[in-house]
C-alpha positions, 0 to 999 in steps of 0.5 A: 499500500502506498500512502500520501502524508498531508499535513497542516493545510491550513486552508490553502487550496494552492498548495494542496492542488500541488501536493495532490498532483505530485502525489497522483504522478507518485501513485497512492492507495491512501491520502493521510491527512494529519489535521489543521485542515482549514483554520490557520490558528491565532499565531499565524497570520492569514496565509495567502490564497486562504480558501477553507471551502475550496480545501473542503471541496478538493478533500470531499472529491477524494473522500473515499481514499482518505484517512485523517486525524484532528488537529489542534487548530480543527473544530467540530464545526469543521467536520460539517464541511467534510464528507469523511471523519477527521476528528479522532485524535488518532488512527491505526493504519497498517501498510507493508510490514508497517503499523502506522500511528496516525496523529496530529502531534499536539497529543502524541509525539516524541516526548509524549509517546503513544502507548507501547505496542500500537505501531511501528511508525509515528506520524504527526504533523504539528511542527510544520518541520519535516522529520525522519528518525528511529529511536533507541526504542525501535519506533520510528518517527516521521513528519511530513512538514506543512504543505502551506506554512513551513516553520524552522527554515523548512520547505513546504512538504509532504511525505510518501510511503512507497509500500517499503520506505518513508520519503520527503517531497518539497513543493 
């Protein structure tokens, strides 16, 4: 199974469209949305080309291929915009030999690990900084970064699992 990981869209359809086109060229079975889909949060300025309605329409068109979790900027009212569930704090997804624990990152992360034994890869966004590393305990941490509001000197980025390995791509 091939997975496209997208996090921290924050209501910007232009970067979502670019990411979806790049992901289609790679080929994917599922799109994993790691939260912060529509709103940009009070600490961020309004992103260029902010259009949460268009983001919802783009994602609803792919609803049968989406697995999504709630971000810290997502609210119950956002769920009204989507035709797929996106309010869970985490989800588990098996692909190839891996079990992915999917979360946004504000509740579970490297400093606050989820209960042991429920995944081989902890995938989260939230920091807007891409990351891939293996912890001493054997757990892999993967953060695709943000497609709209990169931080820490990083570029707009997304993640990809080709069935065997994890990758970062910039847009």
